[in-house]
C-alpha positions as CSV (number, residue, x, y, z in Angstrom):
1,M,-131.5,137.3,161.9
2,R,-132.9,135.1,159.4
3,D,-133.7,138.2,157.0
4,D,-130.6,138.8,156.7
5,R,-129.7,135.1,156.0
6,Y,-132.5,135.0,153.7
7,L,-131.1,137.9,151.9
8,D,-127.4,136.2,151.5
9,H,-129.6,133.2,150.0
10,V,-131.5,135.8,147.6
11,I,-128.1,137.3,146.3
12,S,-126.7,134.0,146.6
13,E,-129.2,133.1,143.9
14,T,-129.2,135.8,141.6
15,L,-125.7,135.3,141.2
16,R,-126.2,131.9,140.3
17,V,-129.1,132.4,137.9
18,Y,-127.6,135.8,136.4
19,P,-123.6,135.4,136.4
20,L,-121.6,138.2,136.1
21,F,-119.6,136.1,133.5
22,G,-120.4,134.7,130.3
23,I,-117.5,133.1,129.2
24,S,-114.1,132.5,130.2
25,H,-111.3,131.1,128.6
26,R,-107.7,130.3,128.6
27,I,-105.0,129.4,126.9
28,A,-103.1,126.0,127.7
29,S,-99.8,126.5,128.9
30,A,-98.8,122.5,128.2
31,D,-100.7,119.2,127.6
32,I,-103.2,117.8,129.8
33,P,-104.0,114.4,130.2
34,V,-107.7,113.6,129.8
35,N,-107.8,109.9,130.2
36,D,-106.0,107.4,128.6
37,G,-104.9,108.2,125.2
38,V,-106.4,111.0,124.8
39,S,-104.9,115.0,126.2
40,I,-105.7,118.4,125.4
41,P,-102.7,119.9,123.5
42,R,-100.8,122.7,124.4
43,H,-101.3,126.2,123.3
44,S,-105.8,125.1,122.9
45,V,-108.2,127.8,123.9
46,L,-110.4,126.5,126.4
47,C,-114.0,127.7,127.3
48,F,-115.3,127.4,130.4
49,N,-119.3,128.7,130.5
50,H,-120.4,130.1,133.6
51,A,-123.9,130.0,133.2
52,E,-123.7,126.4,132.3
53,F,-121.7,125.4,135.0
54,H,-124.0,127.3,137.6
55,R,-126.8,125.1,136.7
56,A,-125.2,121.6,136.7
57,S,-126.2,119.3,139.5
58,F,-129.2,121.5,141.3
59,Q,-132.8,120.5,141.0
60,C,-135.1,122.1,138.7
61,P,-131.9,124.5,137.9
62,D,-133.5,127.3,135.9
63,R,-135.9,127.9,138.6
64,F,-135.1,131.1,140.6
65,D,-135.1,129.7,144.4
66,P,-133.6,131.5,147.2
67,D,-134.7,128.6,149.5
68,R,-131.8,125.9,148.1
69,W,-129.1,127.9,149.6
70,E,-130.6,126.2,153.1
71,K,-129.7,123.0,152.7
72,L,-126.9,124.0,150.4
73,S,-123.4,125.5,150.7
74,V,-121.9,128.1,148.1
75,H,-119.2,126.5,149.2
76,Q,-119.5,123.1,147.9
77,E,-121.6,123.4,145.2
78,N,-120.8,124.3,141.5
79,F,-121.3,128.7,142.6
80,I,-118.5,130.3,141.8
81,P,-119.6,134.3,140.9
82,F,-116.4,135.6,141.3
83,G,-114.4,133.0,139.6
84,V,-112.0,130.3,141.3
85,T,-110.4,131.9,144.2
86,A,-107.1,130.4,143.6
87,N,-107.2,131.2,139.9
88,R,-107.5,135.0,139.8
89,P,-110.7,135.5,141.1
90,C,-112.7,139.0,140.9
91,P,-110.9,141.5,143.1
92,A,-114.3,142.3,144.0
93,S,-114.7,138.7,145.9
94,G,-114.8,139.6,149.1
95,L,-116.5,143.6,149.0
96,A,-119.1,142.9,146.9
97,P,-121.1,140.4,148.8
98,V,-121.1,142.8,151.5
99,T,-122.3,145.9,149.6
100,M,-124.7,144.1,148.1
101,R,-126.1,143.1,151.0
102,A,-125.9,146.9,152.4
103,A,-127.3,148.7,149.6
104,T,-130.0,146.3,148.9
105,R,-131.4,146.0,152.6
106,E,-131.6,150.2,153.1
107,V,-133.1,150.5,149.2
108,L,-136.2,148.0,150.4
109,K,-136.7,149.3,153.3
110,R,-136.9,152.6,152.2
111,F,-138.9,152.5,148.5
112,L,-141.0,150.1,146.9
113,L,-139.4,148.6,142.9
114,R,-141.3,148.3,139.9
115,S,-139.1,148.0,136.4
116,S,-140.0,148.8,132.8
117,A,-138.0,145.1,131.4
118,A,-140.1,142.9,129.4
119,H,-137.8,140.2,130.9
120,V,-136.4,138.4,133.7
121,R,-132.9,137.5,132.1
122,S,-129.4,139.0,132.4
123,I,-129.2,142.4,130.9
124,P,-126.2,143.5,129.5
125,N,-126.3,147.1,130.0
126,R,-128.8,147.8,132.9
127,G,-131.8,147.0,134.3
128,P,-134.3,149.8,134.7
129,C,-135.8,150.5,137.6
130,L,-138.7,152.7,139.3
131,L,-137.8,153.4,142.7
132,I,-141.1,154.6,144.1
133,S,-141.3,156.2,148.3
134,R,-143.1,154.5,150.7
135,H,-144.2,157.5,151.7
136,N,-145.6,158.3,148.4
137,R,-146.9,155.3,146.9
138,D,-150.5,156.5,146.4
139,R,-149.5,158.2,143.4
140,R,-150.3,155.4,141.1
141,I,-151.0,157.2,138.0
142,Q,-147.7,159.5,138.2
143,H,-146.3,156.2,138.4
144,S,-148.1,154.2,135.9
145,A,-146.8,157.5,133.4
146,M,-143.5,157.5,134.2
147,L,-143.2,153.9,133.9
148,L,-144.7,154.1,130.4
149,W,-141.6,156.7,129.9
150,M,-139.4,153.9,130.9
151,R,-140.6,151.0,128.5
152,V,-140.4,153.4,125.6
153,R,-137.1,154.8,126.3
154,D,-135.8,151.6,126.9
155,R,-136.7,150.0,123.6
156,W,-136.0,152.7,122.0
157,E,-132.6,152.8,123.2
158,D,-132.4,149.1,122.4
159,V,-132.7,150.5,118.7
160,S,-130.2,152.5,118.5
161,R,-127.6,150.5,120.3
162,S,-128.1,147.1,118.2
163,V,-126.9,149.5,115.2
164,V,-123.8,150.3,117.1
165,Q,-123.3,146.8,118.2
166,L,-124.1,145.2,114.7
167,V,-121.3,148.1,113.6
168,L,-118.8,147.5,115.6
169,G,-119.2,144.3,115.8
170,T,-118.7,143.9,112.0
171,Y,-115.6,146.3,112.1
172,M,-114.3,144.1,114.6
173,V,-114.7,140.6,112.2
174,W,-114.1,142.5,109.3
175,D,-110.3,144.0,111.2
176,A,-109.8,140.9,112.8
177,R,-109.8,138.8,108.8
178,R,-107.5,141.6,107.8
179,Q,-104.9,141.3,110.8
180,K,-105.0,137.0,110.5
181,L,-105.1,137.2,114.8
182,C,-105.7,133.8,114.6
183,Q,-102.9,132.1,111.5
184,N,-100.6,134.4,113.2
185,Y,-100.6,132.8,116.4
186,F,-100.9,129.0,115.4
187,D,-98.0,129.7,112.9
188,V,-95.9,131.1,115.6
189,Q,-96.5,127.5,117.9
190,P,-94.3,124.6,117.5
191,S,-95.8,122.2,114.0
192,Q,-96.4,119.2,116.0
193,H,-99.5,121.0,117.9
194,T,-101.8,120.1,114.8
195,D,-100.0,116.9,114.2
196,S,-100.9,115.3,117.7
197,M,-103.8,115.9,118.2
198,P,-106.3,113.4,118.3
199,P,-109.1,114.4,115.6
200,A,-111.9,115.2,117.9
201,V,-109.7,117.6,120.2
202,A,-108.3,119.5,116.3
203,R,-112.1,119.8,115.2
204,Q,-113.0,121.1,119.1
205,E,-110.2,123.6,119.2
206,S,-111.1,124.8,115.2
207,V,-114.8,125.3,116.7
208,M,-113.2,127.5,119.9
209,T,-110.8,129.5,118.2
210,G,-112.9,130.2,115.0
211,C,-109.8,128.4,112.9
212,P,-110.6,125.2,110.6
213,H,-108.6,122.5,110.9
214,R,-106.6,121.8,108.0
215,D,-104.7,117.9,107.9
216,S,-101.3,120.1,108.0
217,S,-98.6,121.3,110.3
218,R,-100.6,124.9,110.2
219,V,-103.4,126.0,111.1
220,R,-105.3,129.1,108.2
221,V,-108.3,130.8,108.0
């Protein structure tokens, strides 16, 4: 059925524009040649931006357009919603699409959706949504009041959540500096790690790891 196929396109486009992952990282276990004279040294921290990858090679990448998948293949484009299949993919990669398709179909069959969210960006905590039964959709005043309450509650929770994030984030940074995790990690690495690094790569790695690069055999914070 076309509806089922179009629903798949909507789900794929949703995962493309609002990926499940933000930034993932790996630590290189060996030197990685890039081109002549340039290589990424062993123990470098490599960061991968899933959102930017999902926007590369697409026309009008910021536009939500499920129709683009009529001519494109999810297996041939810059599209890895559950990670790279050959490298530790998400365990839900096989079950999640089927579940989302079934749940979406049943919800849309029974309810109308109204949201109090003031934006369409990816929401890390939740997306508040009011489900209105298709048999009771004439109660507009009641539905408007419920949406207003959801909006007020959501804004208030944003304030309290921001305070918690500020406190916990501050403690996390303070504790990391106290334990000197970055310094301790690189202190146990071979001294040639930084000596053999091209200046551009060294600067890039220092930004990725949060460690300022020094012209010495060790990285200090």
